[in-house]
C-alpha positions in Angstrom: 0.0 0.0 0.0 1.1 3.5 -0.7 -0.2 6.9 0.4 -0.5 9.1 3.4 -1.4 7.5 6.7 -2.4 9.1 10.0 -0.8 6.3 11.9 2.7 4.8 12.2 3.9 2.5 9.5 3.7 -0.5 11.9 0.0 0.2 12.5 -0.9 -0.5 8.9 -1.0 -4.3 9.3 -3.3 -3.9 12.3 -5.6 -1.5 10.5 -5.8 -3.9 7.5 -6.6 -6.8 9.9 -9.3 -4.8 11.6 -10.9 -3.8 8.3 -10.8 -7.3 6.8 -12.4 -8.7 9.9 -15.5 -6.7 9.2 -15.5 -5.2 12.7 -16.0 -1.6 11.7 -19.2 -0.6 9.8 -18.0 0.9 6.6 -21.5 1.3 5.1 -21.5 5.1 5.5 -18.2 5.4 3.7 -18.3 6.6 0.1 -15.2 6.6 -2.2 -14.5 8.2 -5.5 -11.5 8.1 -7.8 -10.1 11.2 -9.5 -7.4 11.4 -12.2 -4.2 13.1 -11.0 -4.9 16.3 -12.8 -8.2 16.7 -10.9 -6.6 17.1 -7.5 -8.6 20.3 -6.7 -11.9 18.4 -7.4 -10.7 15.5 -5.2 -9.9 17.9 -2.3 -13.3 19.6 -2.7 -15.1 16.3 -2.7 -13.3 14.8 0.3 -15.2 15.0 3.6 -15.9 13.0 6.8 -17.6 10.1 4.9 -16.6 11.1 1.3 -13.2 9.6 0.5 -11.1 10.7 -2.5 -8.3 8.8 -4.2 -6.0 10.1 -6.9 -5.3 7.6 -9.7 -2.1 7.5 -11.7 -2.0 8.3 -15.4 -2.2 5.3 -17.6 -0.3 4.8 -20.8 
């Protein structure tokens, strides 16, 4: 995994285990992908339950 995390690098494995266990209710979460050149739109979209991910260019 790559990206910015709010926890230490060693916490990643624990976070992944927690999420894959199904313990947290992720139903309210909404995600949307944005191309890299739409970073301003991604930042505007992001909120408490609205996640934004930048995707790399292809080709």
